[in-house]
N, CA, C and O atoms as a CHARMM CRD file, in Angstrom:
* protein
*
  204
    1    1 UNK  N    106.28000 136.96900 117.07200 PROA 1      0.00000
    2    1 UNK  CA   106.22600 137.40900 115.67100 PROA 1      0.00000
    3    1 UNK  C    106.79800 136.33600 114.73100 PROA 1      0.00000
    4    1 UNK  O    106.30900 136.14900 113.61700 PROA 1      0.00000
    5    2 UNK  N    107.82800 135.64400 115.19500 PROA 2      0.00000
    6    2 UNK  CA   108.48200 134.65800 114.33300 PROA 2      0.00000
    7    2 UNK  C    107.73400 133.32300 114.28300 PROA 2      0.00000
    8    2 UNK  O    107.95100 132.52300 113.37300 PROA 2      0.00000
    9    3 UNK  N    106.87600 133.09000 115.23800 PROA 3      0.00000
   10    3 UNK  CA   106.21700 131.78800 115.34000 PROA 3      0.00000
   11    3 UNK  C    105.39300 131.41300 114.09900 PROA 3      0.00000
   12    3 UNK  O    105.53500 130.29500 113.60500 PROA 3      0.00000
   13    4 UNK  N    104.54300 132.29800 113.58100 PROA 4      0.00000
   14    4 UNK  CA   103.77300 131.91700 112.37700 PROA 4      0.00000
   15    4 UNK  C    104.67400 131.56400 111.19500 PROA 4      0.00000
   16    4 UNK  O    104.38100 130.63800 110.43800 PROA 4      0.00000
   17    5 UNK  N    105.75100 132.29300 111.04400 PROA 5      0.00000
   18    5 UNK  CA   106.68900 132.02000 109.95600 PROA 5      0.00000
   19    5 UNK  C    107.32600 130.63900 110.14300 PROA 5      0.00000
   20    5 UNK  O    107.46500 129.87300 109.19000 PROA 5      0.00000
   21    6 UNK  N    107.69900 130.34700 111.35500 PROA 6      0.00000
   22    6 UNK  CA   108.31200 129.05500 111.67500 PROA 6      0.00000
   23    6 UNK  C    107.33700 127.91300 111.37100 PROA 6      0.00000
   24    6 UNK  O    107.71300 126.90700 110.77000 PROA 6      0.00000
   25    7 UNK  N    106.09800 128.08200 111.79100 PROA 7      0.00000
   26    7 UNK  CA   105.06700 127.06900 111.53800 PROA 7      0.00000
   27    7 UNK  C    104.87400 126.87800 110.03300 PROA 7      0.00000
   28    7 UNK  O    104.74400 125.75000 109.55700 PROA 7      0.00000
   29    8 UNK  N    104.85600 127.96300 109.30400 PROA 8      0.00000
   30    8 UNK  CA   104.68800 127.90500 107.85200 PROA 8      0.00000
   31    8 UNK  C    105.83200 127.12000 107.20200 PROA 8      0.00000
   32    8 UNK  O    105.60200 126.27300 106.33900 PROA 8      0.00000
   33    9 UNK  N    107.05600 127.41000 107.62500 PROA 9      0.00000
   34    9 UNK  CA   108.22700 126.72600 107.07200 PROA 9      0.00000
   35    9 UNK  C    108.16500 125.22700 107.37300 PROA 9      0.00000
   36    9 UNK  O    108.43400 124.40200 106.50000 PROA 9      0.00000
   37   10 UNK  N    107.81300 124.88600 108.59700 PROA 10     0.00000
   38   10 UNK  CA   107.70700 123.47100 108.97500 PROA 10     0.00000
   39   10 UNK  C    106.63600 122.77900 108.13700 PROA 10     0.00000
   40   10 UNK  O    106.83800 121.65400 107.68000 PROA 10     0.00000
   41   11 UNK  N    105.51300 123.43500 107.93400 PROA 11     0.00000
   42   11 UNK  CA   104.43800 122.85900 107.12000 PROA 11     0.00000
   43   11 UNK  C    104.90200 122.63800 105.68300 PROA 11     0.00000
   44   11 UNK  O    104.56900 121.62800 105.06300 PROA 11     0.00000
   45   12 UNK  N    105.66400 123.58100 105.16500 PROA 12     0.00000
   46   12 UNK  CA   106.18900 123.43600 103.80100 PROA 12     0.00000
   47   12 UNK  C    107.10300 122.21300 103.70900 PROA 12     0.00000
   48   12 UNK  O    107.02200 121.43500 102.75900 PROA 12     0.00000
   49   13 UNK  N    107.96900 122.05400 104.70900 PROA 13     0.00000
   50   13 UNK  CA   108.86400 120.89400 104.71900 PROA 13     0.00000
   51   13 UNK  C    108.06900 119.59300 104.75500 PROA 13     0.00000
   52   13 UNK  O    108.38200 118.64700 104.03300 PROA 13     0.00000
   53   14 UNK  N    107.05300 119.55200 105.58900 PROA 14     0.00000
   54   14 UNK  CA   106.21900 118.35200 105.69600 PROA 14     0.00000
   55   14 UNK  C    105.53600 118.05800 104.36000 PROA 14     0.00000
   56   14 UNK  O    105.46000 116.90600 103.93300 PROA 14     0.00000
   57   15 UNK  N    105.04700 119.09400 103.71700 PROA 15     0.00000
   58   15 UNK  CA   104.37200 118.92700 102.43500 PROA 15     0.00000
   59   15 UNK  C    105.32200 118.35000 101.38500 PROA 15     0.00000
   60   15 UNK  O    104.97200 117.41100 100.66900 PROA 15     0.00000
   61   16 UNK  N    106.51100 118.91300 101.30100 PROA 16     0.00000
   62   16 UNK  CA   107.50200 118.42900 100.34000 PROA 16     0.00000
   63   16 UNK  C    107.84900 116.96700 100.62300 PROA 16     0.00000
   64   16 UNK  O    107.97000 116.15500  99.70500 PROA 16     0.00000
   65   17 UNK  N    108.00500 116.64900 101.90500 PROA 17     0.00000
   66   17 UNK  CA   108.32900 115.28600 102.31600 PROA 17     0.00000
   67   17 UNK  C    107.22700 114.31300 101.88500 PROA 17     0.00000
   68   17 UNK  O    107.50700 113.23200 101.36600 PROA 17     0.00000
   69   18 UNK  N    105.98600 114.70700 102.10500 PROA 18     0.00000
   70   18 UNK  CA   104.85100 113.86000 101.72200 PROA 18     0.00000
   71   18 UNK  C    104.80100 113.65200 100.21200 PROA 18     0.00000
   72   18 UNK  O    104.52700 112.54900  99.74000 PROA 18     0.00000
   73   19 UNK  N    105.06600 114.70800  99.46600 PROA 19     0.00000
   74   19 UNK  CA   105.05500 114.59900  98.00400 PROA 19     0.00000
   75   19 UNK  C    106.13100 113.61600  97.54500 PROA 19     0.00000
   76   19 UNK  O    105.89700 112.81300  96.64100 PROA 19     0.00000
   77   20 UNK  N    107.30500 113.67800  98.16500 PROA 20     0.00000
   78   20 UNK  CA   108.38100 112.74900  97.81300 PROA 20     0.00000
   79   20 UNK  C    107.96700 111.30900  98.10200 PROA 20     0.00000
   80   20 UNK  O    108.19100 110.41700  97.28400 PROA 20     0.00000
   81   21 UNK  N    107.37100 111.09100  99.25300 PROA 21     0.00000
   82   21 UNK  CA   106.92200 109.73700  99.61900 PROA 21     0.00000
   83   21 UNK  C    105.89700 109.23000  98.60600 PROA 21     0.00000
   84   21 UNK  O    105.96100 108.07800  98.17600 PROA 21     0.00000
   85   22 UNK  N    104.95500 110.09000  98.22800 PROA 22     0.00000
   86   22 UNK  CA   103.92200 109.69200  97.26900 PROA 22     0.00000
   87   22 UNK  C    104.53700 109.33000  95.92500 PROA 22     0.00000
   88   22 UNK  O    104.14000 108.34000  95.31100 PROA 22     0.00000
   89   23 UNK  N    105.49300 110.11400  95.46600 PROA 23     0.00000
   90   23 UNK  CA   106.11300 109.82600  94.17600 PROA 23     0.00000
   91   23 UNK  C    106.90100 108.51600  94.23900 PROA 23     0.00000
   92   23 UNK  O    106.92600 107.75300  93.27300 PROA 23     0.00000
   93   24 UNK  N    107.54500 108.25900  95.38400 PROA 24     0.00000
   94   24 UNK  CA   108.26300 106.99300  95.54200 PROA 24     0.00000
   95   24 UNK  C    107.29300 105.81900  95.51500 PROA 24     0.00000
   96   24 UNK  O    107.57900 104.78500  94.91100 PROA 24     0.00000
   97   25 UNK  N    106.15300 105.97700  96.16700 PROA 25     0.00000
   98   25 UNK  CA   105.14700 104.91600  96.17400 PROA 25     0.00000
   99   25 UNK  C    104.65300 104.64200  94.76000 PROA 25     0.00000
  100   25 UNK  O    104.45700 103.49200  94.36700 PROA 25     0.00000
  101   26 UNK  N    104.45800 105.70900  94.00700 PROA 26     0.00000
  102   26 UNK  CA   103.99600 105.57100  92.63300 PROA 26     0.00000
  103   26 UNK  C    105.01600 104.78700  91.80400 PROA 26     0.00000
  104   26 UNK  O    104.65300 103.90000  91.03200 PROA 26     0.00000
  105   27 UNK  N    106.29100 105.12500  91.97500 PROA 27     0.00000
  106   27 UNK  CA   107.34400 104.41600  91.24900 PROA 27     0.00000
  107   27 UNK  C    107.37300 102.94200  91.63600 PROA 27     0.00000
  108   27 UNK  O    107.50400 102.07200  90.77600 PROA 27     0.00000
  109   28 UNK  N    107.25200 102.66500  92.93100 PROA 28     0.00000
  110   28 UNK  CA   107.25600 101.27400  93.39200 PROA 28     0.00000
  111   28 UNK  C    106.08100 100.50600  92.79500 PROA 28     0.00000
  112   28 UNK  O    106.21900  99.35000  92.39300 PROA 28     0.00000
  113   29 UNK  N    104.93000 101.16000  92.74500 PROA 29     0.00000
  114   29 UNK  CA   103.74300 100.52300  92.19000 PROA 29     0.00000
  115   29 UNK  C    103.96400 100.17100  90.71700 PROA 29     0.00000
  116   29 UNK  O    103.60500  99.08000  90.27400 PROA 29     0.00000
  117   30 UNK  N    104.55700 101.09900  89.96400 PROA 30     0.00000
  118   30 UNK  CA   104.82100 100.84300  88.55000 PROA 30     0.00000
  119   30 UNK  C    105.83400  99.71600  88.37900 PROA 30     0.00000
  120   30 UNK  O    105.69600  98.87600  87.49000 PROA 30     0.00000
  121   31 UNK  N    106.85400  99.70600  89.24100 PROA 31     0.00000
  122   31 UNK  CA   107.84600  98.63300  89.17100 PROA 31     0.00000
  123   31 UNK  C    107.19800  97.28400  89.45200 PROA 31     0.00000
  124   31 UNK  O    107.48400  96.29600  88.77500 PROA 31     0.00000
  125   32 UNK  N    106.32400  97.24800  90.45400 PROA 32     0.00000
  126   32 UNK  CA   105.62400  96.00600  90.77400 PROA 32     0.00000
  127   32 UNK  C    104.78400  95.55000  89.58600 PROA 32     0.00000
  128   32 UNK  O    104.73800  94.36300  89.26500 PROA 32     0.00000
  129   33 UNK  N    104.12600  96.50000  88.94200 PROA 33     0.00000
  130   33 UNK  CA   103.26900  96.15600  87.81100 PROA 33     0.00000
  131   33 UNK  C    104.10300  95.57000  86.67600 PROA 33     0.00000
  132   33 UNK  O    103.72400  94.55400  86.09400 PROA 33     0.00000
  133   34 UNK  N    105.23300  96.19700  86.35400 PROA 34     0.00000
  134   34 UNK  CA   106.06100  95.68000  85.26500 PROA 34     0.00000
  135   34 UNK  C    106.63900  94.31500  85.63800 PROA 34     0.00000
  136   34 UNK  O    106.78500  93.44300  84.78100 PROA 34     0.00000
  137   35 UNK  N    106.96900  94.13200  86.92100 PROA 35     0.00000
  138   35 UNK  CA   107.48500  92.83600  87.37600 PROA 35     0.00000
  139   35 UNK  C    106.41700  91.76100  87.19300 PROA 35     0.00000
  140   35 UNK  O    106.70900  90.66800  86.70900 PROA 35     0.00000
  141   36 UNK  N    105.18700  92.07100  87.57900 PROA 36     0.00000
  142   36 UNK  CA   104.09700  91.11100  87.43300 PROA 36     0.00000
  143   36 UNK  C    103.85600  90.79500  85.95800 PROA 36     0.00000
  144   36 UNK  O    103.62100  89.64300  85.59200 PROA 36     0.00000
  145   37 UNK  N    103.91500  91.82400  85.11600 PROA 37     0.00000
  146   37 UNK  CA   103.70700  91.60300  83.69100 PROA 37     0.00000
  147   37 UNK  C    104.80200  90.71100  83.12400 PROA 37     0.00000
  148   37 UNK  O    104.53100  89.82900  82.30800 PROA 37     0.00000
  149   38 UNK  N    106.03500  90.94100  83.55400 PROA 38     0.00000
  150   38 UNK  CA   107.14800  90.12500  83.08600 PROA 38     0.00000
  151   38 UNK  C    106.95000  88.66600  83.49200 PROA 38     0.00000
  152   38 UNK  O    107.16500  87.75200  82.69600 PROA 38     0.00000
  153   39 UNK  N    106.53900  88.46400  84.74200 PROA 39     0.00000
  154   39 UNK  CA   106.29700  87.09700  85.21600 PROA 39     0.00000
  155   39 UNK  C    105.15300  86.44800  84.44200 PROA 39     0.00000
  156   39 UNK  O    105.21800  85.26900  84.09500 PROA 39     0.00000
  157   40 UNK  N    104.12100  87.21500  84.17800 PROA 40     0.00000
  158   40 UNK  CA   102.98100  86.68900  83.43400 PROA 40     0.00000
  159   40 UNK  C    103.40500  86.28300  82.02200 PROA 40     0.00000
  160   40 UNK  O    103.01100  85.22700  81.52900 PROA 40     0.00000
  161   41 UNK  N    104.20200  87.12000  81.38400 PROA 41     0.00000
  162   41 UNK  CA   104.70300  86.79600  80.05100 PROA 41     0.00000
  163   41 UNK  C    105.53100  85.51900  80.08000 PROA 41     0.00000
  164   41 UNK  O    105.44800  84.69300  79.17100 PROA 41     0.00000
  165   42 UNK  N    106.32500  85.36700  81.12300 PROA 42     0.00000
  166   42 UNK  CA   107.15200  84.16500  81.26000 PROA 42     0.00000
  167   42 UNK  C    106.27300  82.91900  81.36800 PROA 42     0.00000
  168   42 UNK  O    106.53800  81.89900  80.73200 PROA 42     0.00000
  169   43 UNK  N    105.22800  83.02100  82.18200 PROA 43     0.00000
  170   43 UNK  CA   104.30600  81.89300  82.34800 PROA 43     0.00000
  171   43 UNK  C    103.64100  81.55900  81.01600 PROA 43     0.00000
  172   43 UNK  O    103.51300  80.38800  80.65600 PROA 43     0.00000
  173   44 UNK  N    103.21900  82.58900  80.28800 PROA 44     0.00000
  174   44 UNK  CA   102.57800  82.36700  78.98900 PROA 44     0.00000
  175   44 UNK  C    103.54700  81.72000  78.00900 PROA 44     0.00000
  176   44 UNK  O    103.17100  80.81400  77.26400 PROA 44     0.00000
  177   45 UNK  N    104.79200  82.18400  78.00700 PROA 45     0.00000
  178   45 UNK  CA   105.80300  81.60500  77.12500 PROA 45     0.00000
  179   45 UNK  C    106.01200  80.12800  77.45000 PROA 45     0.00000
  180   45 UNK  O    106.08300  79.28900  76.55200 PROA 45     0.00000
  181   46 UNK  N    106.11100  79.82100  78.74200 PROA 46     0.00000
  182   46 UNK  CA   106.29000  78.43300  79.16400 PROA 46     0.00000
  183   46 UNK  C    105.10600  77.58400  78.69900 PROA 46     0.00000
  184   46 UNK  O    105.27600  76.46000  78.22800 PROA 46     0.00000
  185   47 UNK  N    103.92700  78.13700  78.84000 PROA 47     0.00000
  186   47 UNK  CA   102.72300  77.40100  78.45300 PROA 47     0.00000
  187   47 UNK  C    102.71900  77.12600  76.94700 PROA 47     0.00000
  188   47 UNK  O    102.37600  76.02800  76.50800 PROA 47     0.00000
  189   48 UNK  N    103.10500  78.13800  76.16300 PROA 48     0.00000
  190   48 UNK  CA   103.12300  77.96800  74.70700 PROA 48     0.00000
  191   48 UNK  C    104.16800  76.94200  74.28400 PROA 48     0.00000
  192   48 UNK  O    103.96200  76.20600  73.31900 PROA 48     0.00000
  193   49 UNK  N    105.27800  76.89000  74.99400 PROA 49     0.00000
  194   49 UNK  CA   106.32000  75.91500  74.66200 PROA 49     0.00000
  195   49 UNK  C    105.83500  74.49000  74.90800 PROA 49     0.00000
  196   49 UNK  O    106.22300  73.56900  74.18900 PROA 49     0.00000
  197   50 UNK  N    105.00100  74.30800  75.90700 PROA 50     0.00000
  198   50 UNK  CA   104.48200  72.97500  76.22700 PROA 50     0.00000
  199   50 UNK  C    103.49800  72.49300  75.16400 PROA 50     0.00000
  200   50 UNK  O    103.39400  71.29500  74.90200 PROA 50     0.00000
  201   51 UNK  N    102.78700  73.42100  74.56300 PROA 51     0.00000
  202   51 UNK  CA   101.75900  73.04200  73.57900 PROA 51     0.00000
  203   51 UNK  C    102.36800  72.35700  72.36700 PROA 51     0.00000
  204   51 UNK  O    101.64600  71.97500  71.44600 PROA 51     0.00000
């Protein structure tokens, strides 16, 4: 009788865990994007200074 409930609880935990991982990946992706943009701006600034 308890087995279906146990399986349900485990599935819920797995789902929550996956959602957390996905949100962390999203944050990392955004951080990478801002880092790349910052580097690109730096390169552009350097280029403009040379002109």
